[in-house]
Steps between C-alpha positions, in 0.01 A plus 500: 500500500248646737662357807840616415371841397311521836817413696705757314244783526440417885874511549517840330215632731684369801819682401323822415294482815809550709553840383137626468248590771200284510377135515434313175320155549430253221236238559255278292493195306765631254770551771730200524518343850263457780531848664475856390823670402554829693770760414581814685324645809288795608253711295361498243390138527397353178400138422520383143285190450608285204212306353676348208877404475508632147529841653875427581606407154289801342669752738850358438446497122321825457623714770250765605285418199480138605429593861208726381365239246508225766307727731238577242476130426416447874817293574571712808342761712580718804365536845561871570595772260631383168705838483668405824600153354643653172677813629 
């Protein structure tokens, strides 16, 4: 389920990145594929490093609560401001 969840959430990020200012970059061992996934362009520039693929399923199942719980569990982190990533 993690792989499917990852593709679904990354596609949602790509689509929402078209209408929002800023760059959102996903990288790390929990990101499917050999390269980082980049959405949008410009500032703010935030990188989300996914350390554990369980973060995708937790976010999809739990919404913002799942996102927060997976962050607390250390399954993902940011390079740059966490608030820029979430707002």
